[in-house]
C-alpha positions in Angstrom: 0.0 0.0 0.0 1.2 3.5 -0.8 2.4 5.5 2.2 0.8 8.7 1.0 -1.5 10.2 3.8 -4.3 10.9 1.3 -4.5 7.2 0.6 -4.4 6.1 4.3 -7.5 8.2 5.1 -9.8 5.4 4.0 -12.2 7.8 2.3 -13.8 5.6 -0.3 -16.5 8.2 -1.3 -14.0 10.0 -3.5 -10.5 9.6 -4.9 -8.1 12.6 -4.5 -5.2 13.5 -6.7 -1.9 13.1 -5.0 1.8 13.3 -5.6 3.4 9.9 -5.0 7.0 8.9 -5.4 6.1 5.2 -5.5 6.4 3.3 -8.7 3.2 3.0 -10.8 3.0 -0.8 -9.9 2.3 0.2 -6.3 -0.4 2.6 -7.4 -2.0 -0.1 -9.6 -2.2 -2.5 -6.7 -3.9 0.2 -4.6 -6.4 1.0 -7.3 -7.1 -2.7 -7.8 -7.8 -3.1 -4.0 -10.3 -0.3 -4.0 -14.0 -1.4 -3.9 -15.7 -1.1 -7.3 -18.0 1.9 -7.8 -21.7 1.3 -7.2 -23.5 0.0 -10.3 -25.4 2.8 -12.0 -27.7 1.3 -14.7 -28.1 4.6 -16.4 -24.4 5.0 -17.1 -23.0 3.8 -20.4 -20.4 1.1 -20.3 -17.0 1.9 -21.9 -16.9 1.2 -25.6 -13.3 2.1 -26.0 -10.3 1.1 -23.8 -7.8 3.9 -23.0 -5.3 1.5 -21.4 -1.7 1.9 -22.5 1.2 4.3 -22.5 0.5 7.7 -24.2 3.3 10.1 -25.0 2.3 13.8 -25.2 3.0 15.1 -28.7 4.1 18.6 -27.8 4.5 19.8 -31.4 0.8 19.0 -32.3 -0.6 20.1 -28.9 -1.7 23.5 -27.7 0.0 25.2 -24.7 -1.5 23.7 -21.6 -0.5 26.3 -19.1 -4.0 27.8 -19.0 -5.2 24.4 -17.6 -2.5 24.4 -14.9 -3.1 28.1 -14.1 -6.9 27.4 -13.6 -5.9 24.7 -11.1 -3.7 27.2 -9.3 -0.4 25.4 -10.1 2.5 27.8 -9.2 4.3 29.6 -12.0 7.6 27.7 -11.7 5.8 24.3 -11.9 3.8 25.5 -14.9 7.1 26.6 -16.6 8.7 23.2 -16.0 5.5 21.5 -17.3 5.6 23.5 -20.5 8.9 22.0 -21.5 8.0 18.4 -20.4 6.5 15.8 -22.7 5.4 13.1 -20.3 4.5 9.5 -21.1 1.2 9.0 -19.3 0.2 5.5 -18.3 -3.6 4.7 -18.2 -5.1 1.5 -16.8 -8.8 1.1 -17.5 -10.8 -1.5 -15.6 -14.5 -1.2 -16.3 -15.7 2.3 -15.4 -12.5 3.2 -13.6 -9.3 4.7 -15.2 -6.1 5.1 -13.2 -4.0 7.8 -14.7 -0.2 7.8 -13.8 1.5 11.0 -14.8 5.3 11.5 -14.3 6.1 14.9 -13.0 8.9 17.2 -14.3 10.2 17.4 -10.7 10.3 13.6 -10.2 7.7 11.2 -8.8 4.2 10.6 -10.2 0.8 12.3 -10.0 -1.8 9.6 -9.9 -5.6 9.9 -10.0 -8.4 7.4 -10.3 -11.2 8.6 -12.5 -14.5 6.8 -11.8 -16.6 7.1 -15.0 -20.1 6.4 -13.6 -21.7 9.8 -13.9 -21.7 10.4 -10.2 -20.5 13.7 -8.8 -17.4 13.5 -6.6 -15.2 16.0 -4.8 -11.6 16.0 -6.0 -8.9 18.2 -4.6 -6.1 19.5 -6.8 -2.5 19.2 -5.5 -2.8 22.9 -4.5 -5.9 22.1 -2.4 -8.5 23.6 -4.8 -11.7 21.6 -4.5 -13.5 20.6 -7.7 -16.9 18.8 -8.1 -16.1 16.2 -10.8 -18.4 14.1 -13.0 -17.0 11.6 -15.4 -18.9 9.3 -17.8 -18.6 7.6 -21.2 -20.7 9.0 -24.0 -22.6 6.8 -26.4 -20.0 7.5 -29.2 -17.1 6.0 -27.1 -15.7 9.3 -25.8 -15.0 10.1 -22.1 -16.5 13.3 -20.8 -15.1 14.8 -17.6 -16.4 18.1 -16.0 -14.6 19.7 -13.1 -16.3 22.7 -11.4 -15.3 25.0 -8.6 -18.2 27.4 -8.2 -16.6 29.5 -5.5 -13.7 30.5 -7.9 -15.9 30.4 -11.0 -13.7 27.7 -12.6 -15.0 25.0 -15.0 -12.7 22.6 -16.8 -14.4 20.2 -19.1 -12.6 17.6 -21.1 -13.5 15.1 -23.8 -11.1 12.2 -24.4 -11.2 10.1 -27.6 -9.0 7.8 -29.5 -8.6 8.2 -33.3 -6.3 5.5 -34.8 -3.1 5.5 -32.8 -3.8 8.9 -31.2 -5.6 9.9 -28.1 -7.0 13.4 -28.2 -8.0 15.5 -25.2 -10.1 18.6 -25.9 -10.2 20.7 -22.8 -12.4 23.8 -22.3 -11.1 26.0 -19.5 -13.5 28.7 -18.3 -12.5 31.1 -15.5 -13.5 34.7 -14.7 -10.4 35.7 -16.7 -10.1 33.0 -19.4 -12.4 31.1 -21.8 -10.2 28.9 -23.9 -10.2 25.5 -25.7 -6.9 23.5 -25.5 -6.2 20.4 -27.6 -3.7 17.9 -26.4 -2.5 15.0 -28.7 -1.0 11.8 -27.3 0.7 9.1 -29.4 0.5 5.5 -28.3 4.0 4.8 -26.9 
């Protein structure tokens, strides 16, 4: 089991993002030991499997700093992330996707996305709370909406696979910004 305090809390109602220096194998074991989400008959089953290693194609992708700024990531970390092209590992099991993202400062950021259409509170690494809803659409895409009403921030994302590419279209709306960012990932 991962030694991170956010995982020892035992809170099964929501999964929180956390920074973890453990190897991804440890995180996968933790995610596999979590109880499955409650069955929601109105949710669509996944028609596409996002499992695999995905390398960010920085040359095709838009600048993602607006996404990080909306999550209140400090400037120096945003600057480091702008030069970094991570290889992200996704493990999909039913309606649950574990996303392992290597950080430019070392270690991994891992989050579990439960795609059952239920609203969950997720905290960013900076402590900003988001109400998050994730679900699969009938056309095989993944829709994720993150809202922080107190700050007026909405980050909505659509993930899809086209051939050997994964495309994430992310709409960031804050009191200061209303922008769409496209991120392209190649199967690694």
